[in-house]
C-alpha positions as CSV (number, residue, x, y, z in Angstrom):
1,X,10.1,14.3,-5.1
2,X,13.8,14.6,-4.2
3,X,16.1,16.0,-1.6
4,X,18.0,18.9,-3.3
5,X,21.2,17.1,-2.8
6,X,20.2,14.7,-5.7
7,X,21.7,16.3,-9.0
8,X,18.7,15.8,-11.2
9,X,16.0,18.0,-12.5
10,X,13.8,16.2,-14.6
11,X,12.5,12.5,-14.6
12,X,15.0,11.5,-17.5
13,X,17.8,12.8,-15.8
14,X,16.5,11.0,-12.6
15,X,16.1,7.8,-14.3
16,X,19.5,8.1,-15.8
17,X,21.3,8.9,-12.6
18,X,19.4,6.1,-10.7
19,X,20.6,3.7,-13.3
20,X,24.2,4.9,-13.0
21,X,24.1,4.6,-9.3
22,X,22.2,1.2,-8.5
23,X,20.8,1.1,-5.2
24,X,22.5,4.1,-4.0
25,X,19.3,6.1,-3.6
26,X,17.0,5.6,-0.7
27,X,13.3,5.8,-1.3
28,X,11.2,6.6,1.8
29,X,7.6,5.8,2.2
30,X,5.0,6.0,5.1
31,X,5.1,2.2,5.1
32,X,5.0,-1.0,3.2
33,X,1.9,-1.2,0.8
34,X,1.1,2.4,1.4
35,X,-0.1,4.6,-1.4
36,X,3.4,6.2,-1.9
37,X,4.9,2.7,-1.6
38,X,2.9,1.4,-4.4
39,X,3.5,4.5,-6.6
40,X,7.2,4.2,-6.0
41,X,7.3,0.7,-6.9
42,X,5.1,1.0,-9.9
43,X,7.7,3.7,-11.1
44,X,10.5,1.3,-10.4
45,X,8.8,-1.7,-12.3
46,X,8.0,0.7,-15.4
47,X,11.6,2.4,-15.7
48,X,13.9,-0.3,-14.2
49,X,15.3,2.0,-11.9
50,X,16.8,0.1,-8.6
51,X,16.3,1.9,-5.4
52,X,16.4,0.9,-1.6
53,X,13.0,1.2,-0.1
54,X,13.1,2.6,3.5
55,X,9.6,2.2,5.1
56,X,8.6,4.4,8.0
57,X,5.8,3.9,10.5
58,X,4.0,7.0,8.6
59,X,4.5,9.8,5.9
60,X,5.3,12.6,8.5
61,X,8.7,11.0,9.7
62,X,9.5,9.9,6.2
63,X,9.1,13.4,4.8
64,X,11.4,15.0,7.9
65,X,14.0,12.7,6.6
66,X,13.9,13.4,3.2
67,X,14.1,17.1,4.1
68,X,17.3,16.2,6.3
69,X,18.6,14.2,3.3
70,X,18.8,10.8,5.4
71,X,16.7,9.6,2.2
72,X,16.8,10.9,-1.2
73,X,13.6,10.2,-2.8
74,X,9.9,10.0,-1.9
75,X,6.4,9.9,-3.5
76,X,4.3,12.2,-1.0
77,X,1.0,13.7,-1.5
78,X,0.8,17.1,-2.6
79,X,-1.0,18.2,0.2
80,X,1.9,17.2,2.5
81,X,4.7,18.5,0.5
82,X,3.4,21.6,-1.6
83,X,4.7,24.1,1.1
84,X,8.3,22.4,0.7
85,X,8.1,22.4,-2.8
86,X,7.3,26.4,-3.1
87,X,9.8,27.3,-0.4
88,X,12.7,25.3,-2.4
89,X,13.3,22.7,0.4
90,X,12.4,19.9,-1.7
91,X,12.5,19.4,-5.8
92,X,9.4,18.1,-7.3
93,X,10.6,16.4,-10.5
94,X,6.9,15.4,-11.5
95,X,3.6,15.1,-10.5
96,X,2.1,11.2,-10.7
97,X,-1.3,12.2,-11.7
98,X,-2.6,11.8,-15.3
99,X,-2.4,15.4,-15.8
100,X,-0.7,18.4,-14.7
101,X,-1.9,20.1,-11.5
102,X,-3.2,23.9,-11.8
103,X,-1.3,24.4,-8.5
104,X,2.1,23.6,-10.0
105,X,1.6,24.0,-13.7
106,X,5.3,24.0,-14.5
107,X,5.8,20.7,-13.2
108,X,5.2,17.8,-15.7
109,X,3.6,14.6,-15.1
110,X,5.5,11.4,-15.0
111,X,3.4,10.0,-17.8
112,X,5.1,12.5,-20.2
113,X,8.2,10.7,-20.0
114,X,7.0,7.3,-18.8
115,X,3.8,6.5,-20.9
116,X,1.1,4.9,-19.1
117,X,2.3,6.0,-15.5
118,X,-0.5,7.2,-13.1
119,X,-0.9,7.1,-9.4
120,X,-3.0,9.0,-7.1
121,X,-5.1,8.8,-4.0
122,X,-8.9,9.3,-4.1
123,X,-11.4,9.2,-1.3
124,X,-15.3,8.4,-1.8
125,X,-18.3,8.7,0.0
126,X,-20.1,5.5,0.3
127,X,-23.1,3.9,1.9
128,X,-24.4,0.3,2.8
129,X,-25.3,-2.0,-0.1
130,X,-28.9,-2.0,1.5
131,X,-29.2,1.8,1.5
132,X,-32.4,3.0,-0.2
133,X,-31.8,4.5,-3.5
134,X,-33.5,7.9,-2.7
135,X,-31.0,8.3,0.1
136,X,-28.1,7.4,-1.9
137,X,-29.4,9.8,-4.5
138,X,-29.9,12.5,-1.8
139,X,-26.4,12.0,-0.4
140,X,-24.9,12.0,-3.9
141,X,-26.6,15.5,-4.6
142,X,-25.5,17.0,-1.3
143,X,-22.0,15.9,-1.5
144,X,-21.9,17.2,-5.0
145,X,-23.1,20.5,-4.0
146,X,-20.6,20.5,-1.3
147,X,-17.5,20.0,-3.3
148,X,-18.8,22.0,-6.1
149,X,-18.7,25.3,-3.6
150,X,-16.2,27.6,-4.9
151,X,-14.4,28.0,-1.5
152,X,-14.0,24.2,-1.1
153,X,-12.8,23.8,-4.7
154,X,-10.4,26.8,-4.4
155,X,-9.1,25.2,-1.0
156,X,-8.6,21.7,-2.6
157,X,-6.9,23.3,-5.5
158,X,-4.4,25.0,-3.2
159,X,-3.3,21.6,-1.8
160,X,-3.2,20.1,-5.0
161,X,-6.6,18.2,-4.9
162,X,-9.1,17.7,-7.7
163,X,-12.8,17.3,-7.4
164,X,-13.7,13.9,-9.4
165,X,-17.3,13.1,-9.6
166,X,-17.5,9.7,-10.4
167,X,-21.5,9.3,-10.2
168,X,-23.0,6.2,-9.0
169,X,-21.5,2.8,-8.2
170,X,-20.9,1.4,-11.6
171,X,-18.5,4.0,-12.7
172,X,-16.7,4.3,-9.3
173,X,-16.2,0.4,-9.2
174,X,-14.6,0.5,-12.6
175,X,-12.0,2.8,-11.4
176,X,-11.5,1.2,-8.3
177,X,-11.2,-2.1,-10.2
178,X,-8.7,-0.8,-12.5
179,X,-6.6,0.9,-9.8
180,X,-6.7,-2.3,-7.5
181,X,-5.4,-4.3,-10.5
182,X,-2.7,-2.2,-10.9
183,X,-1.8,-2.5,-7.6
184,X,-1.9,-6.0,-7.6
185,X,0.3,-6.1,-10.6
186,X,2.9,-4.1,-8.3
187,X,2.6,-6.6,-5.5
188,X,3.1,-9.7,-7.8
189,X,6.0,-7.9,-9.4
190,X,7.6,-7.4,-5.8
191,X,6.9,-10.7,-4.3
192,X,4.0,-12.7,-5.5
193,X,1.7,-11.3,-2.9
194,X,-1.9,-12.0,-3.4
195,X,-4.4,-9.2,-4.2
196,X,-7.3,-9.1,-1.6
197,X,-10.9,-8.6,-2.8
198,X,-12.7,-5.4,-1.7
199,X,-16.1,-4.1,-2.3
200,X,-17.0,-0.2,-2.0
201,X,-20.1,1.9,-2.8
202,X,-18.5,5.2,-4.0
203,X,-20.9,8.0,-4.8
204,X,-18.7,11.2,-5.3
205,X,-14.9,11.7,-4.4
206,X,-12.1,14.1,-4.7
207,X,-8.2,13.1,-5.8
208,X,-5.2,13.8,-3.7
209,X,-2.2,14.1,-5.9
210,X,1.1,12.4,-5.5
211,X,4.2,14.1,-6.6
212,X,7.6,12.8,-7.2
């Protein structure tokens, strides 16, 4: 996502502009290590563009300054920015998810121009390791039913969210391990930071999309 003052309307144009103006673009985030920061650093790593990272205390003030032109680039969530996109106050060059969003069908994915790029937030419903299987199964069934409710799916879709049924632990852990590994590559590229260990027990989740 860019402020309209940035003279680019596509990802290739943006990459060319950024490369022609190294460290002239200020890239906002909601803070160091946040999802938007990692998504932006992954983009920088895969394209070679050089932008100045400006971390804020949260995504709200960062988005406010993007609107005001104090910063020029940000990787916010679709939920927080879709209203500004539709009003023409911010320009979405692409979405960072693996596929295009139904709510923004004309906006391409970053991966259409940068093969292999994908960055998105997702939220899982979990339970402690010792939870009885029958309780986990019941929770899984009820959460699935709630997320499959037409009104719920419609509202999530309006905000750019996607219901993502990960099933039981193994599938969710595979996705988590892949994404944590990807984040670790970004951290190592940026400063040799060590990737911490994490354990989760996801059952069902929906994904909240990122747009650039």
